[in-house]
C-alpha positions in Angstrom: 0.4 -0.2 -0.2 1.6 3.3 -1.0 1.1 6.2 1.3 0.7 9.5 0.6 0.8 13.3 2.6 -2.9 14.7 3.4 -3.3 18.5 3.1 -5.0 19.7 6.6 -5.6 23.0 7.5 -5.2 25.7 10.7 -7.9 27.6 12.3 -6.0 30.8 13.4 -9.0 32.5 15.7 -7.5 35.8 17.8 -10.0 37.4 20.6 -8.4 39.6 22.9 -4.9 39.1 21.6 -5.3 35.1 22.4 -5.8 33.1 20.2 -7.4 29.6 20.2 -5.5 26.6 21.6 -7.2 23.2 21.3 -5.5 19.7 23.1 -5.4 16.9 21.3 -7.5 14.3 22.0 -5.9 11.7 19.4 -3.1 10.7 17.2 -1.3 12.6 15.7 0.2 14.8 18.6 -2.5 13.7 21.4 -2.6 15.2 24.6 -0.2 18.4 23.2 -1.8 21.3 22.7 -2.2 22.8 18.9 -4.3 24.7 16.4 -7.4 23.3 15.8 -7.8 21.7 12.3 -7.6 18.9 10.5 -7.9 16.9 7.2 -9.3 19.2 3.7 -12.2 16.9 2.5 -13.1 16.6 -1.1 -14.0 19.3 -3.1 -13.3 21.7 0.0 -12.3 25.0 0.3 -9.6 25.8 2.7 -11.3 28.9 4.0 -14.6 26.4 4.7 -12.5 23.2 6.0 -11.0 26.0 8.8 -14.8 26.9 9.0 -15.7 23.3 9.8 -12.8 22.3 11.8 -13.0 25.2 14.5 -16.5 24.8 14.6 -16.4 21.3 15.0 -13.4 21.0 17.9 -14.6 24.4 19.4 -18.4 25.2 18.9 -16.9 28.7 17.3 -17.2 30.3 14.2 -15.3 32.7 12.2 -14.6 34.6 9.4 -11.4 33.4 7.4 -9.8 35.8 5.0 -6.1 35.0 4.7 -4.1 31.8 4.1 -0.2 31.8 6.1 2.4 29.8 4.1 2.4 26.1 4.2 3.6 23.7 7.2 5.3 20.1 6.7 4.3 17.9 9.5 5.2 14.6 9.9 4.9 12.7 13.3 3.4 9.0 14.5 2.9 7.4 11.1 1.2 10.8 9.8 2.5 13.1 6.9 0.5 16.4 6.4 0.5 19.2 4.3 -0.8 22.6 7.1 -2.5 25.1 5.5 -2.7 28.1 8.5 -5.6 30.2 7.6 -6.6 33.3 9.6 -9.8 34.0 11.0 -11.2 37.1 12.8 -14.8 37.8 14.6 -15.1 34.5 16.4 -18.7 34.3 17.7 -20.2 31.4 19.8 -19.9 29.6 23.7 -16.4 27.8 23.2 -16.9 23.9 24.3 -14.1 21.4 23.3 -15.3 18.7 21.2 -14.8 16.2 18.6 -11.0 15.3 19.2 -10.5 17.6 21.2 -9.9 17.5 24.7 -10.0 20.6 25.8 -9.9 24.0 24.5 -8.7 27.4 25.5 -8.4 31.1 24.4 -4.2 31.5 25.5 -1.9 34.6 25.4 1.5 33.7 24.3 3.0 33.9 28.3 0.4 30.9 28.6 2.4 28.5 26.1 4.9 28.1 28.8 3.0 26.1 30.9 1.7 23.8 28.6 2.6 20.3 26.2 2.6 22.4 22.3 3.7 21.4 19.3 7.1 22.9 17.7 5.1 24.4 15.2 2.8 26.5 17.6 4.9 29.5 18.9 6.1 31.0 16.2 2.5 30.8 14.0 1.1 32.1 17.3 3.5 35.0 16.8 2.9 35.2 13.0 -1.1 35.2 13.5 -1.1 38.0 16.2 1.4 40.4 14.9 -1.4 39.9 11.2 -4.6 39.3 13.1 -3.2 42.4 14.9 -2.7 44.4 12.1 -6.0 45.1 10.9 
């Protein structure tokens, strides 16, 4: 059987200089904190996938408007090409769902106290800088 990389999205959404992160409930990265996200479905746009994954994992909705450069992630037998998508104007009641064990609005300083996925701090900084300029 031939395996191929999968395409996924990461939803980067800000509220009051805090970004929304989830604790992963399943592999890959189970037990680590990262941005809500997941696999792109057939014929789904990147922004629609980010909106769907955000809502499934957190109960939050947002307006997705801009893509950041893609990342490559290989771990736990998974290979993903991940597209970070910036979202604004979040609404809804925060509640972890789907494959997220927990969900929180976190500041950059909060990251020091949590087990996080390695790509989170630089993405956090990129997203906060861009979203703060709007």
